[in-house]
N, CA, C and O of each residue as an XYZ file, in Angstrom:
376
protein
N     120.650     91.057     96.273
C     118.621     90.754     95.764
C     118.147     90.234     97.042
O     118.709     89.553     97.900
N     116.898     90.757     96.950
C     115.868     90.558     98.067
C     114.770     89.861     97.484
O     114.472     89.928     96.291
N     114.173     89.188     98.351
C     112.841     87.972     98.072
C     111.611     89.362     98.773
O     111.406     89.678     99.945
N     111.094     89.836     97.677
C     109.891     90.998     98.220
C     108.810     90.359     98.551
O     108.602     89.342     97.889
N     107.938     90.657     99.478
C     106.650     90.123    100.124
C     105.953     91.642    100.212
O     106.235     92.627    100.894
N     105.156     91.445     99.443
C     103.639     92.425     99.460
C     103.063     91.688    100.229
O     103.175     90.466    100.139
N     102.230     92.359    101.267
C     101.276     91.539    102.373
C     100.198     92.776    102.486
O     100.526     93.900    102.866
N      98.838     92.399    102.093
C      98.089     93.292    102.209
C      96.566     92.612    103.070
O      95.431     93.089    103.046
N      96.998     91.505    103.704
C      96.011     90.713    104.614
C      95.966     91.106    105.714
O      97.055     91.581    106.035
N      95.111     91.162    106.620
C      94.911     91.470    107.965
C      95.766     90.235    108.888
O      96.254     89.218    108.396
N      95.800     90.648    110.428
C      96.534     89.911    111.212
C      95.583     88.174    111.246
O      94.361     88.074    111.131
N      96.328     87.272    111.386
C      95.456     86.071    112.055
C      94.955     85.647    110.688
O      94.442     84.528    110.687
N      94.980     86.233    109.610
C      94.461     85.660    108.083
C      95.357     84.478    107.759
O      96.510     84.504    108.188
N      94.930     83.427    107.032
C      95.911     82.334    106.766
C      96.506     82.800    106.021
O      97.658     82.429    106.245
N      96.483     83.769    104.758
C      97.449     84.399    103.765
C      98.739     84.992    104.558
O      99.866     85.043    104.066
N      98.415     85.406    105.786
C      99.178     86.716    106.549
C     100.412     85.577    107.008
O     101.587     85.733    106.678
N      99.865     84.283    107.914
C     100.607     83.310    108.375
C     101.332     82.284    107.432
O     102.083     81.363    107.752
N     100.949     82.647    106.292
C     101.556     81.712    105.029
C     102.902     82.997    104.665
O     104.048     82.553    104.724
N     102.785     84.097    104.407
C     103.692     85.192    104.053
C     104.800     85.132    105.393
O     105.996     84.927    105.188
N     104.323     85.309    106.586
C     105.880     84.850    107.292
C     106.458     83.621    107.537
O     107.532     83.549    108.133
N     105.813     82.558    107.106
C     106.463     81.324    107.464
C     107.671     81.404    106.296
O     108.870     81.132    106.359
N     106.717     81.959    105.065
C     108.039     82.222    103.733
C     108.804     82.798    103.946
O     109.897     82.312    103.655
N     108.804     84.193    104.580
C     109.762     84.788    105.127
C     111.036     84.284    106.205
O     112.207     84.641    106.338
N     110.275     83.396    106.807
C     111.708     82.742    107.765
C     112.314     82.058    106.866
O     113.431     82.565    106.763
N     112.232     81.329    106.264
C     113.194     80.731    104.939
C     113.673     81.099    103.882
O     114.133     80.391    102.986
N     113.569     82.546    103.941
C     114.370     83.757    102.794
C     115.554     84.377    103.844
O     115.653     84.838    104.981
N     116.479     84.022    102.513
C     117.377     84.815    103.122
C     117.352     86.547    103.408
O     117.525     87.207    104.433
N     117.138     86.813    102.400
C     116.921     88.235    102.430
C     115.942     88.999    102.068
O     116.052     89.776    101.120
N     114.673     88.853    102.899
C     113.007     89.205    102.749
C     113.266     90.909    102.972
O     114.109     91.626    103.509
N     112.001     91.068    102.214
C     111.973     92.848    102.427
C     110.194     92.760    102.139
O     109.518     92.416    101.170
N     109.874     93.264    103.526
C     108.032     92.861    103.726
C     107.488     94.431    102.866
O     108.319     95.289    102.569
N     106.453     94.544    102.652
C     105.558     95.948    102.135
C     104.417     95.504    102.535
O     103.841     94.523    102.064
N     103.947     96.352    103.618
C     102.789     96.191    104.253
C     101.950     97.579    103.541
O     102.478     98.686    103.430
N     100.771     97.302    103.168
C      99.831     97.601    102.530
C      98.396     97.436    102.758
O      98.233     96.382    103.373
N      97.182     98.080    102.505
C      95.991     98.176    102.551
C      95.817     97.644    104.169
O      96.367     98.194    105.123
N      94.868     96.373    104.262
C      94.849     96.147    105.387
C      96.148     95.082    106.510
O      96.191     94.661    107.666
N      96.972     95.056    105.339
C      98.025     94.562    105.897
C      98.793     95.583    107.084
O      99.547     95.143    107.952
N      98.514     96.683    106.958
C      99.292     97.864    107.582
C      98.855     97.620    109.347
O      99.594     97.977    110.265
N      97.462     96.919    109.542
C      97.261     96.514    110.809
C      98.290     95.476    111.474
O      98.061     95.037    112.601
N      99.424     95.095    110.753
C     100.182     94.264    111.571
C     100.976     95.057    111.974
O     101.949     94.567    112.547
N     100.904     96.727    111.845
C     101.674     97.470    112.866
C     101.293     97.737    114.029
O     101.998     98.581    114.583
N     100.031     97.154    114.914
C      99.576     97.175    116.001
C     100.089     96.755    116.724
O     100.271     97.260    117.832
N     100.652     95.285    116.207
C     101.194     94.385    117.498
C     102.591     94.300    116.470
O     102.345     93.575    115.505
N     103.824     94.799    116.449
C     104.966     94.631    115.686
C     105.872     93.403    116.054
O     106.787     92.911    115.393
N     105.266     92.953    117.561
C     106.320     92.023    117.961
C     106.047     90.859    117.439
O     106.790     89.920    117.727
N     104.585     90.585    116.285
C     104.337     89.121    115.648
C     105.020     89.496    114.060
O     104.826     88.694    113.147
N     105.796     90.720    113.820
C     106.636     91.156    112.514
C     107.926     90.449    112.618
O     108.646     90.571    113.609
N     108.263     89.616    111.476
C     109.884     89.597    111.549
C     110.352     90.620    111.482
O     109.683     91.555    111.041
N     111.852     90.824    111.955
C     112.606     92.012    112.117
C     113.669     91.923    111.075
O     114.845     91.774    111.406
N     113.338     91.999    109.953
C     113.250     91.921    108.458
C     113.370     93.842    108.158
O     113.223     94.671    109.056
N     113.632     94.140    106.846
C     113.390     95.255    106.444
C     111.637     95.475    106.022
O     110.939     94.771    105.292
N     111.339     96.508    106.658
C     110.020     96.247    106.748
C     109.528     98.052    106.724
O     109.785     98.935    107.542
N     108.615     98.114    105.227
C     108.137     99.290    104.734
C     106.513     99.143    104.388
O     105.955     98.135    103.954
N     105.776    100.721    104.773
C     104.633    100.505    105.117
C     104.058    101.787    104.435
O     104.622    102.871    104.579
N     102.775    101.622    103.591
C     101.998    102.813    102.910
C     101.783    103.771    103.972
O     100.881    103.535    104.776
N     102.406    104.703    104.078
C     101.898    106.037    104.644
C     100.360    106.318    104.559
O      99.735    106.270    105.619
N      99.711    106.596    103.442
C      98.544    106.557    103.056
C      97.773    105.657    103.701
O      96.777    106.032    104.319
N      98.178    104.219    103.631
C      96.788    103.356    104.164
C      96.870    103.465    105.772
O      95.815    103.492    106.406
N      98.382    103.543    106.582
C      98.153    103.792    107.878
C      97.179    104.970    108.270
O      96.434    104.678    109.205
N      97.024    106.268    107.744
C      96.498    107.412    107.615
C      94.988    107.200    107.564
O      94.143    107.417    108.432
N      94.855    106.683    106.228
C      93.244    105.821    106.049
C      92.481    105.226    106.965
O      91.275    105.378    107.163
N      93.605    104.222    107.766
C      92.997    103.538    108.996
C      92.965    103.957    110.390
O      92.380    103.471    111.358
N      93.848    105.130    110.256
C      93.683    106.238    111.749
C      94.528    105.504    112.651
O      94.351    105.392    113.864
N      95.806    104.829    111.713
C      96.754    104.442    112.988
C      97.702    105.463    112.974
O      97.787    106.296    112.072
N      98.483    105.405    114.051
C      99.254    106.178    114.063
C     100.948    106.260    113.572
O     101.732    105.334    113.782
N     101.320    107.530    112.895
C     102.319    106.736    112.097
C     103.594    106.610    113.452
O     103.469    106.970    114.622
N     104.693    106.024    112.832
C     106.061    105.798    113.627
C     107.045    106.115    113.247
O     106.759    106.506    112.115
N     108.158    106.255    113.376
C     109.491    105.982    113.478
C     109.907    104.867    112.988
O     110.672    104.836    112.024
N     109.333    103.509    113.752
C     110.436    102.452    113.722
C     110.238    101.926    112.615
O     110.974    101.031    112.202
N     109.090    102.437    111.854
C     109.082    101.687    110.076
C     109.128    102.818    109.329
O     108.737    103.965    109.546
N     109.785    102.193    108.224
C     110.017    103.116    107.014
C     108.660    103.460    106.187
O     107.952    102.566    105.724
N     108.418    104.610    106.072
C     107.119    105.066    105.490
C     107.673    106.108    104.109
O     107.871    107.323    104.140
N     107.834    105.140    102.917
C     108.707    106.253    101.806
C     107.363    107.074    101.361
O     106.212    106.648    101.442
N     107.738    108.227    100.919
C     106.716    109.075    100.133
C     106.251    108.534     99.040
O     105.023    108.613     99.052
N     106.721    107.925     97.923
C     106.181    107.563     97.261
C     106.497    105.698     97.386
O     107.474    105.182     96.843
N     105.482    104.915     98.185
C     105.490    104.021     98.567
C     105.447    102.541     97.322
O     106.064    101.479     97.399
N     104.511    103.002     96.287
C     104.272    102.090     95.375
C     105.387    102.218     94.256
O     105.568    101.232     93.543
N     106.000    103.134     94.088
C     107.087    103.696     93.444
C     108.268    102.952     93.688
O     108.907    102.418     92.782
N     108.625    102.894     95.079
C     109.546    102.249     95.951
C     109.323    100.688     95.658
O     110.285     99.926     95.569
N     108.259    100.341     95.543
C     108.034     98.725     95.642
C     108.132     98.473     94.142
O     108.510     97.335     93.863
N     107.904     99.194     93.227
C     108.099     98.915     91.674
C     109.574     98.796     91.129
O     110.144     98.178     90.230
N     109.904     99.675     92.099
C     112.071     99.868     91.761
C     112.592     98.740     92.561
O     113.354     97.970     91.977
N     112.332     98.532     93.699
C     112.575     97.317     94.233
C     112.349     95.967     93.379
O     113.200     95.097     93.189
N     111.115     95.976     92.939
C     110.652     94.822     92.309
C     111.711     94.553     91.197
O     112.319     93.483     91.194
N     111.943     95.520     90.239
C     112.441     95.811     88.776
C     113.804     95.481     88.988
O     114.405     94.714     88.236
N     114.480     96.192     90.283
C     116.099     96.436     90.251
C     116.202     95.433     91.238
O     117.135     94.734     90.842
N     115.754     94.932     92.359
C     116.529     94.261     93.359
C     116.005     93.198     94.033
O     116.385     92.824     95.142
N     114.903     92.573     93.202
C     114.530     91.475     93.685
C     114.929     90.349     93.166
O     115.422     90.385     92.039
N     114.814     89.144     93.839
C     114.878     87.464     93.049
C     113.420     87.072     92.995
O     113.006     86.726     91.889
N     112.507     87.070     94.090
C     111.302     86.598     94.095
C     110.616     87.562     94.222
O     111.094     88.598     94.684
N     109.042     87.454     93.763
C     108.125     88.778     94.494
C     106.857     87.938     95.048
O     106.405     87.056     94.318
N     106.357     88.141     96.118
C     105.057     87.030     96.751
C     104.286     87.960     96.984
O     104.727     89.035     97.390
N     103.173     87.785     96.812
C     102.172     88.713     96.975
C     100.954     87.900     97.858
O     100.558     86.788     97.508
N     100.483     88.529     98.908
C      99.425     88.001     99.849
C      98.497     89.063     99.951
O      97.498     88.943    100.660
């Protein structure tokens, strides 16, 4: 079971920093990046090394390059809902 973190805030935003601090204390975090949260992909050194998934549509909408380093499910929100319903202990939204 995982703790799911959905991050839609930009790098440097106080809510982003809070998200990463909470992830540090999680035993099994899973990070979903959507909306402006995908800007965190510009500097992956600031991202936790755990399981990360990003919205392909949001990456393309913001003109960022697609990368093989990050999972981009075809049905991002479907995968998020499935993880929340079947595989999560807690869900945090930022």
